[in-house]
TORTOR-417299 format. One record per residue: residue in one letter; residue number from 1; x, y, z of N, C-alpha, C in turn. Coordinates in steps of 0.2 Angstrom, whole numbers, padded with zeros to 4 digits. Example, Ala and Ser with C-alpha at 12.3 -4.5 7.8 and 13.67 -1.06 7.14 Angstrom:
# residues 2
res	n	n.x	n.y	n.z	ca.x	ca.y	ca.z	c.x	c.y	c.z
A	1	0066	-0028	0039	0062	-0022	0039	0066	-0016	0039
S	2	0064	-0011	0035	0068	-0005	0036	0064	0000	0039
# end
This chain:
# residues 155
res	n	n.x	n.y	n.z	ca.x	ca.y	ca.z	c.x	c.y	c.z
M	1	0124	0034	-0033	0118	0037	-0029	0119	0045	-0030
T	2	0113	0047	-0033	0113	0054	-0035	0109	0058	-0030
D	3	0104	0056	-0028	0099	0059	-0023	0100	0057	-0016
A	4	0098	0061	-0011	0098	0059	-0004	0093	0054	-0004
V	5	0094	0049	0001	0089	0044	0003	0086	0045	0009
S	6	0079	0046	0010	0076	0046	0016	0073	0040	0018
I	7	0073	0039	0024	0070	0033	0027	0064	0035	0031
R	8	0058	0031	0030	0052	0032	0033	0048	0025	0034
V	9	0043	0026	0038	0038	0020	0038	0034	0019	0032
G	10	0033	0014	0029	0030	0013	0023	0022	0011	0024
T	11	0018	0012	0019	0011	0011	0020	0009	0008	0013
V	12	0003	0005	0013	0000	0002	0007	0001	0007	0001
A	13	0001	0013	0002	0002	0018	-0003	0008	0017	-0007
D	14	0013	0014	-0003	0020	0012	-0006	0020	0005	-0011
V	15	0014	0002	-0011	0014	-0004	-0014	0017	-0005	-0020
E	16	0016	0000	-0025	0019	-0001	-0031	0026	-0002	-0032
G	17	0029	0003	-0027	0037	0002	-0027	0039	-0003	-0024
L	18	0036	-0006	-0018	0038	-0011	-0014	0037	-0017	-0018
A	19	0032	-0018	-0022	0031	-0024	-0027	0037	-0024	-0032
R	20	0038	-0019	-0035	0043	-0018	-0040	0050	-0021	-0036
L	21	0052	-0018	-0030	0058	-0021	-0027	0058	-0029	-0026
K	22	0052	-0031	-0024	0052	-0038	-0022	0052	-0043	-0029
I	23	0050	-0040	-0034	0051	-0043	-0040	0058	-0043	-0043
E	24	0060	-0037	-0042	0068	-0036	-0044	0072	-0040	-0040
W	25	0071	-0041	-0034	0075	-0045	-0029	0076	-0052	-0032
V	26	0070	-0055	-0034	0071	-0062	-0036	0073	-0063	-0043
E	27	0074	-0058	-0046	0076	-0058	-0054	0072	-0063	-0058
P	28	0066	-0063	-0059	0062	-0068	-0062	0063	-0068	-0070
G	29	0067	-0062	-0072	0067	-0062	-0080	0061	-0057	-0082
Q	30	0058	-0059	-0088	0053	-0055	-0090	0046	-0056	-0086
V	31	0044	-0050	-0084	0037	-0051	-0080	0032	-0047	-0084
S	32	0026	-0051	-0085	0021	-0047	-0088	0017	-0042	-0084
R	33	0014	-0038	-0087	0010	-0032	-0084	0005	-0036	-0079
D	34	0002	-0041	-0082	-0004	-0044	-0078	-0001	-0048	-0072
E	35	0005	-0051	-0072	0009	-0054	-0066	0010	-0049	-0061
K	36	0013	-0043	-0064	0015	-0038	-0059	0009	-0035	-0056
D	37	0004	-0034	-0060	-0002	-0031	-0057	-0005	-0036	-0051
A	38	-0005	-0043	-0053	-0008	-0048	-0048	-0004	-0048	-0042
F	39	0003	-0047	-0043	0007	-0048	-0037	0007	-0041	-0032
T	40	0006	-0036	-0036	0005	-0030	-0032	-0001	-0029	-0028
A	41	-0007	-0032	-0031	-0014	-0033	-0028	-0013	-0037	-0022
A	42	-0009	-0043	-0023	-0009	-0048	-0017	-0005	-0045	-0011
L	43	0000	-0041	-0013	0004	-0038	-0008	0001	-0033	-0004
A	44	-0003	-0029	-0008	-0007	-0024	-0005	-0013	-0027	0000
D	45	-0016	-0032	-0002	-0021	-0036	0002	-0017	-0039	0008
W	46	-0011	-0041	0007	-0008	-0044	0013	-0006	-0039	0018
M	47	-0003	-0033	0016	-0002	-0028	0020	-0008	-0025	0024
E	48	-0013	-0024	0020	-0019	-0022	0024	-0022	-0027	0029
T	49	-0022	-0034	0027	-0023	-0039	0033	-0019	-0039	0038
M	50	-0012	-0038	0037	-0007	-0038	0043	-0009	-0033	0048
G	51	-0011	-0027	0045	-0012	-0021	0050	-0006	-0019	0054
D	52	-0007	-0019	0060	-0002	-0017	0065	0003	-0022	0067
R	53	0002	-0028	0064	0007	-0033	0065	0012	-0033	0059
L	54	0012	-0028	0056	0018	-0026	0050	0020	-0019	0051
V	55	0027	-0019	0050	0030	-0013	0050	0035	-0013	0044
C	56	0034	-0009	0040	0038	-0008	0033	0042	-0002	0033
G	57	0048	-0003	0032	0053	0003	0031	0054	0004	0024
V	58	0054	0010	0022	0055	0011	0015	0061	0016	0014
A	59	0065	0015	0009	0070	0020	0007	0068	0023	0001
E	60	0068	0030	0000	0066	0033	-0005	0071	0038	-0008
S	61	0072	0039	-0014	0076	0043	-0017	0073	0046	-0024
G	62	0073	0053	-0024	0070	0055	-0030	0063	0053	-0032
G	63	0059	0052	-0026	0052	0050	-0027	0051	0043	-0028
H	64	0056	0039	-0029	0056	0031	-0030	0058	0027	-0023
V	65	0054	0022	-0022	0057	0017	-0017	0063	0014	-0020
V	66	0068	0014	-0016	0075	0011	-0018	0077	0006	-0013
G	67	0073	0004	-0007	0075	0000	-0002	0069	-0002	0002
M	68	0069	-0007	0005	0064	-0009	0010	0067	-0014	0016
A	69	0063	-0014	0021	0064	-0018	0027	0057	-0020	0030
W	70	0056	-0026	0031	0049	-0028	0034	0050	-0031	0041
M	71	0046	-0029	0045	0046	-0033	0052	0038	-0035	0053
V	72	0038	-0042	0054	0031	-0045	0056	0031	-0047	0063
V	73	0027	-0045	0066	0026	-0046	0073	0020	-0051	0074
F	74	0022	-0057	0078	0018	-0062	0079	0017	-0064	0086
D	75	0011	-0067	0088	0009	-0069	0095	0013	-0075	0096
R	76	0015	-0076	0102	0017	-0082	0105	0013	-0085	0110
V	77	0013	-0091	0112	0010	-0095	0117	0010	-0091	0123
P	78	0004	-0090	0126	0005	-0086	0133	0009	-0091	0138
D	79	0012	-0087	0142	0015	-0090	0148	0012	-0088	0155
F	80	0012	-0092	0160	0009	-0090	0166	0013	-0084	0168
G	81	0010	-0078	0170	0013	-0072	0171	0015	-0067	0166
N	82	0013	-0070	0160	0014	-0066	0154	0010	-0068	0148
V	83	0004	-0067	0148	0000	-0070	0143	0000	-0066	0137
H	84	0003	-0060	0136	0003	-0056	0129	0010	-0056	0126
R	85	0012	-0062	0125	0019	-0063	0122	0020	-0062	0115
V	86	0024	-0058	0112	0025	-0057	0105	0033	-0058	0104
S	87	0034	-0059	0097	0041	-0059	0095	0040	-0056	0088
A	88	0046	-0054	0084	0045	-0051	0078	0051	-0054	0074
D	89	0050	-0054	0067	0055	-0056	0062	0056	-0050	0057
V	90	0063	-0049	0056	0064	-0044	0051	0065	-0049	0045
Q	91	0062	-0046	0039	0061	-0050	0033	0062	-0045	0027
S	92	0065	-0048	0022	0065	-0046	0015	0068	-0038	0015
V	93	0074	-0038	0018	0078	-0032	0018	0081	-0032	0011
Y	94	0080	-0026	0007	0083	-0026	0000	0084	-0019	-0002
V	95	0090	-0017	-0004	0091	-0010	-0007	0095	-0011	-0014
Q	96	0092	-0007	-0018	0094	-0008	-0025	0102	-0007	-0025
P	97	0105	-0010	-0030	0112	-0010	-0030	0115	-0003	-0030
A	98	0112	0002	-0034	0115	0008	-0034	0116	0012	-0027
F	99	0111	0010	-0023	0111	0013	-0016	0114	0009	-0011
R	100	0118	0004	-0012	0121	0000	-0007	0127	0003	-0005
A	101	0130	0001	0001	0136	0003	0004	0136	0010	0006
H	102	0130	0013	0007	0129	0020	0010	0125	0020	0016
G	103	0124	0014	0019	0121	0014	0026	0113	0013	0025
V	104	0111	0013	0019	0103	0013	0018	0100	0007	0022
G	105	0103	0000	0020	0101	-0006	0024	0101	-0005	0031
A	106	0106	-0002	0034	0107	-0001	0042	0102	0003	0044
R	107	0100	0008	0040	0095	0013	0042	0088	0010	0042
L	108	0087	0006	0037	0080	0003	0037	0079	-0002	0043
V	109	0084	-0006	0044	0084	-0011	0049	0083	-0007	0056
T	110	0087	-0002	0057	0086	0002	0063	0079	0005	0064
L	111	0076	0007	0058	0069	0010	0059	0064	0004	0061
V	112	0065	-0001	0058	0060	-0007	0061	0062	-0009	0068
C	113	0068	-0010	0069	0070	-0012	0076	0068	-0007	0081
A	114	0068	-0001	0080	0066	0005	0084	0059	0004	0086
E	115	0055	0002	0081	0048	0001	0082	0047	-0005	0086
A	116	0050	-0010	0086	0050	-0016	0090	0052	-0013	0097
D	117	0057	-0009	0098	0059	-0007	0104	0053	-0003	0108
R	118	0050	0001	0104	0045	0006	0106	0038	0001	0108
R	119	0038	-0004	0105	0032	-0008	0107	0034	-0013	0112
G	120	0040	-0014	0114	0042	-0018	0120	0043	-0025	0117
I	121	0044	-0026	0111	0044	-0033	0109	0052	-0035	0111
P	122	0052	-0041	0115	0058	-0043	0118	0063	-0046	0113
R	123	0061	-0049	0108	0065	-0053	0103	0064	-0052	0096
V	124	0068	-0050	0092	0068	-0049	0085	0073	-0054	0082
L	125	0070	-0058	0077	0075	-0062	0074	0075	-0060	0067
V	126	0080	-0063	0064	0082	-0062	0057	0085	-0068	0053
H	127	0083	-0070	0048	0086	-0075	0044	0090	-0072	0039
S	128	0097	-0071	0039	0100	-0067	0035	0105	-0071	0030
S	129	0106	-0068	0024	0111	-0070	0019	0118	-0070	0023
S	130	0122	-0074	0021	0129	-0074	0023	0132	-0066	0023
G	131	0131	-0063	0017	0134	-0057	0016	0131	-0051	0020
A	132	0125	-0052	0023	0122	-0047	0028	0124	-0048	0035
V	133	0127	-0054	0037	0128	-0055	0043	0132	-0050	0047
P	134	0137	-0047	0044	0141	-0042	0048	0137	-0035	0049
L	135	0132	-0034	0045	0127	-0028	0045	0123	-0029	0052
Y	136	0120	-0036	0052	0115	-0037	0058	0119	-0037	0064
K	137	0125	-0040	0064	0130	-0040	0070	0131	-0033	0073
R	138	0133	-0028	0068	0134	-0021	0070	0128	-0018	0073
L	139	0122	-0021	0071	0116	-0018	0073	0113	-0021	0080
G	140	0117	-0025	0083	0116	-0028	0089	0112	-0035	0089
F	141	0112	-0039	0083	0110	-0045	0082	0116	-0050	0085
A	142	0114	-0056	0087	0119	-0061	0088	0116	-0068	0087
A	143	0121	-0072	0085	0119	-0079	0084	0117	-0083	0090
L	144	0111	-0087	0089	0109	-0091	0095	0110	-0097	0094
D	145	0114	-0100	0099	0116	-0107	0099	0110	-0112	0098
R	146	0104	-0110	0101	0099	-0115	0102	0093	-0114	0098
L	147	0094	-0109	0093	0088	-0108	0088	0090	-0112	0082
L	148	0085	-0116	0081	0086	-0121	0076	0080	-0120	0071
A	149	0081	-0123	0065	0076	-0122	0059	0075	-0129	0056
R	150	0069	-0130	0054	0067	-0136	0050	0065	-0134	0043
T	151	0068	-0136	0038	0066	-0134	0031	0062	-0140	0028
H	152	0056	-0139	0026	0052	-0144	0023	0055	-0146	0016
V	153	0056	-0153	0015	0058	-0155	0009	0053	-0158	0005
A	154	0051	-0155	-0001	0046	-0158	-0005	0048	-0165	-0008
R	155	0042	-0170	-0008	0044	-0177	-0010	0041	-0177	-0016
# end
């Protein structure tokens, strides 16, 4: 890691770098320019559609996006006495390998969680890889015994 890394809220103006990281993360092999352009456009459209239901944290070094963390805010079914319920998910936290083990991921997650706190969102969830569990625990996340997931199995 040669340059300092700055952490900030990302916008659709960052979509080229964010799309590059999303593609890099899944390691699809050779990606054509048309495929990259189509994905970048789809990501930009999604970001614009999400509006304030989306918080994107960006890590930047030397003018390049080197890390990202996303938080998606969603409405929940109203309760009596609390008709404006929301929750949030932290998703797609990724830092390029050269910038890992320097606290960049923690700073990104802290940024999006601070926005959840600012908005008064009572619950932020994350579906973590096993390797990142210690990071999330250090940042205040805890496993919930009653949180269950159902994965669709294609037939």
